[in-house]
C-alpha positions, 0 to 999 in steps of 0.5 A: 527462475520464477521464484527467484524473480518473485523473491527479488521483486518482493524484496525490492517492493518491501524493503526498497520502498522503505529505503526510498521513503528514507531517502526522500525524507533525507532529501527533504522531499515528500514534506512540501519543502522542495515542492513535492509533498504528501499529496503528490506522492499519494497521487502518484501511488493512486495512479500506479495502482489504478493503471496496474489494476485496469490496464494489466491485472484485469486484462490478463485475467480476462484473457484466460478461460475463466468466464467474465461473469465469474471474474466480475463476481470475484472482483465485487466480492474482493471489494466487499471483503476489503470494505468489511476488513476496513470496518472490522479494523475500525471497530477493533481499534475504536473499541481499544481506543475507547478503553485506552481513553479511560485509562490513559488521560486522553490519547489521540483518538482515531482509527487505523483501517485495513492493510495496516494503513492510517486513514483520516477521511475527515475534512481538514488536515487529514495527513497531520491527524494521521501522523498524530494518530499513528504516533499515539499507536506507536506509544501504546505499542511500546516502540511501535511494535503494534504498528509494525505488526499491522504493517507486516501483515499488510506486506505479507498480503502484498507479497502474495499479490505480487507472486500471483502476478508473476505466476501469470506473466513476468512482465505483469509481476514487475508492474505489480511490484512497481505499483506496490512499491509506489503506494508503500513509499508514502505509507512508510514515510509516515511509519518512519516519522512515527517511530522517530518521534517515539525513539531518538534512534533513527537507525533503529526506526529504519531497521524496524520498518525494513524488517516489516517490509521484508515480510513481503518476500515471505508472502511472495514465497508462500504465494508462489507455492500456493498459486502453483498448487492452484494454477486453475484459480490464477485468474481469480487470484488476479481479480482479487489482486485487482480488487485490492489495488482498486480499493486502496486507491479509491477508498484510501488514497484518493479520499485524502486528495479530495480537498479544496485546493487552488487551481495550480495545486489541483493541476499538480495533483492530476499531473502526478496521478497521470505520472503514476499511470505513465510510469506503470505503462512505461515499465510494462512496455520495457519489460515486454520488450525485454 
């Protein structure tokens, strides 16, 4: 029963987030044309991730027999690990781009950080720069395969994190899957934009991103058997999952929101951030009642 729930939840988070992204783009949402822009979706995702980590994953871990000191140490190690992973990806892609510039008449220079996400923390239009950067990667990767490979690795990790949450509690798994879906939607919107620019076939772009999202289910199955064999380590898996959610929210999403905005735009950002937290809380309550 738990394995079936994991497979369904990971498919919903992995492929569902792609289709939600496609539907939002088709409806003109997420690009600011109808009052909902990338900043709003990023705020929503950040709120969902932070609420899941601090209100659900960490409390569940601390309710176990594991010591608080060991769990905080695991959380710290997880944060440092994801920081170093970002650094490694930054160095790797910076090195590749350095060689690419010498041979390709000046491709867009940028960097892709951990989890397969495109980041740009410089002042100015970070979202637009990220789109150009991802487009450059898609062109160098032959139809976006390099981009999709990074996405697949990230989705596989998401699947393991969701499985860890399900192994602790069904309600916790549902909340974790929802949070993953929320933060993957704006990311997949960027993927679809890039692949549609690299190829005129929109259906093929949707299929490619959906296949990358489906790897989440593979990660969920692997996580089910891995965590099942290491049941005593489950609280530490939850702490690592928390560190992943916290790092993505604080190092990836929120820095993209730190711009000079009008009072109304700032209020909107905060409202969407709170909305993300509220949605996670409501879903958790409904799952608990069920």
